N, C-alpha and C positions, 0 to 999 in steps of 0.2 A: 873457683867460682862456687858459692853454696849451692848444694844440690837442690835446695827446696826454693829456689828462685827461678821462675819461668818467666820467659820473655817473648815467647812465640818466635823463637830464632833470632831475636834483636840482641846485638851485643850490649852489655851493660857496663857502664864505667865503674871504676873502683869506688869512686865516690857515691854512686848509687847503691852499689852493695853495702857500703857502710851504713846507709840510711835504711836498709832492708826494703828493697824494692820488692814488690810482690809480683807485678807484671807491668808491662807498658803497651799502650796502644799507639796509634798514629799521633794522637794529640796529647794523652794522659800519661801519668805516671801513678800507679797505686802502690802505695808504700805503708809499712806499719805504722800505726799511731803511736805516740809516745806520751809520757807525762807533760812534755811541753806543749802539747797540743790543746791543753785545758782552755786557754784563752779562745782558741779557734772554735773549739765545741761551744763554748758558751756564747759567743758571737752568733753562731750559726743557730743556735736555738732561741736566741733572742728575737728574732724577726717573726712577728706575729703570722706573715704569709708563708713562712717555711713551716710553722707550727700548726697552720690552719686545719689540716685535715688529720692531724695527730691528737690534738687537745683542745681544739677550738681556738688556737692562736696564743696560749699562754707560754711565757718563756719558762724554760728549765732552770730551776735555781742552780747557781754556781756550786753550791754545797752538794747538791744531788749529784751534778756531774763528777765532782772531784772525789766524792766518797762512794759512789755507786756506779754510775755510768762508765767512767774512764777505768776504773780497776776491772769491771766486767768484760770490756773490750779487751784489756791488756792481757787478761787470763787465757784468752783464746791462743795466745802465740806460745804458751807454754805446750801447746799441743801440736804444734807445727804451722805450716803456712796453708794447708788445704781448706781450712774453714775459719772464718772470723771476720773482722772488720779491717778496711783499710782506707786511708786517706786518699782522697783524689787531688791531683795537683796538675795544673797546666802551666808551663812555663815558671815552675817554683812557686806559683801561688796555690794557697789553700782553698778548694772549690767545695769541699764538704767530704762525706765518706759514703762508702758501699759495703754491704754485706753479703755474705754467703755462708749460711748457717743452719743447722737443724732449728725447728721451732722451739721457741724458748719455753712453752707451755706455762707461762705466768697467767695466761688468759683462761676464762671458762672455755671448756671445750665447744666448738662448734660443729655442725653436722657437715663437715667438709673433709676431703681427704688431705692430711698434712704430712704424707709420706714423702721423702726425698728432702731437698734442700731449698731453703727459702731464699730468695735474692731480693735486696733491697736497696735503698739509697736514701740520702738527705744532702741536698746541694744548696749553696747558697743562692740567693734570688738572681744575683748577677749572672749566675752561671745557667739559668734556665733558658729554654728555647735554642740551645745551640748544639744539641745532640750529645751532650756530655753524659747524661744518664745512661742514654741508650748504648753509648760506646763502652761505657765501664761496665754496665752490667752485661753486656753480650760478651765482653771478654772474659768475665767470670764464668758465664754459662759455658762458653766453648772450652775453657780450661777444665772446668768441672766434668763434662762429658768426655773430653780427649784424653785427660791425664789422670784424673782423681777417681773415676769410675763410679761417678754419680748416675744414678737411674732415672730420676725425675727431679726436675726443678720447678718451683712454683713462687708466685708473688701475690700479694693480697693489698688491697686498698679500698676506701669508701668508693661506693658507686658513682658518686658525683664527681670524684677527682679524675676528670676526663686527661688532664695531662699526665699522670702516672698509668693511666690505661693505655695511652698511646704508646708510653715507652715500652710496656710489657708487649705490645703488639709487635712493635718494631724488633724486639728482641726474639720474636718466633713464638712467644707463649699465646696460647688460646683461651679464651674465657670458658671455663668449666663450672663454675658454681656462683650462686648468688645467695647470700645468708644474712641474717639479721645478726648484729653485734651492738650491745648498748644502744638500741633503739635506732640503729641506722643501718642502712643496706651496705654490705660489704660484698666484694667480688674477689674470686680467685682466678688467676690465670696460671696455666701449666703447660710444660713441655717434658715429654720423655725422651731418653736417648735414642729411641728408635725414630721418633718424629724429627729430632734434630739432625740425625744422620740423613734421613729421607729429604729434609730441606737442603742439606749441603750437596747431595749429589743430584737434586732435581734441577 
């Protein structure tokens, strides 16, 4: 079995290895995205509710995903499986994706601490309210602290995005900053490895 596939002690079938499983949870499989996921990504980004707190509800053009978004995602895999993006699946159905990555630094700097690794997700509307985002993000956070050596994890969203804020809280992250970005209030939640360890033994 490939050494960079972590499953939390759960045995992985050879079929799952072939599709490059990153890890599994009780209900979910997190696997590498591929070029064949383009239609999945286009559909995901076409839902105005999914994009509501990202760009006001506008779909991402297929050409942008094909020529920029997907190649950027796939480039992470050249550096291994510790950081990057992964498709989220339940019973073989594509639900969306999660990421665990350094900040991309394409935005103007904000007066907040962006040291550490950022966790985030984007799921289809049909997957909302079922705990999938929390389950997937928590698995990435646990793996990051337990095996990757990450010292700090953070997540950011618009202050009015109460759904994502609840996910952050359920993952153990705490509100550490509120700041302005593009005329809107943004919030950052964070968790250090020391805090994570205390939570686990507490």
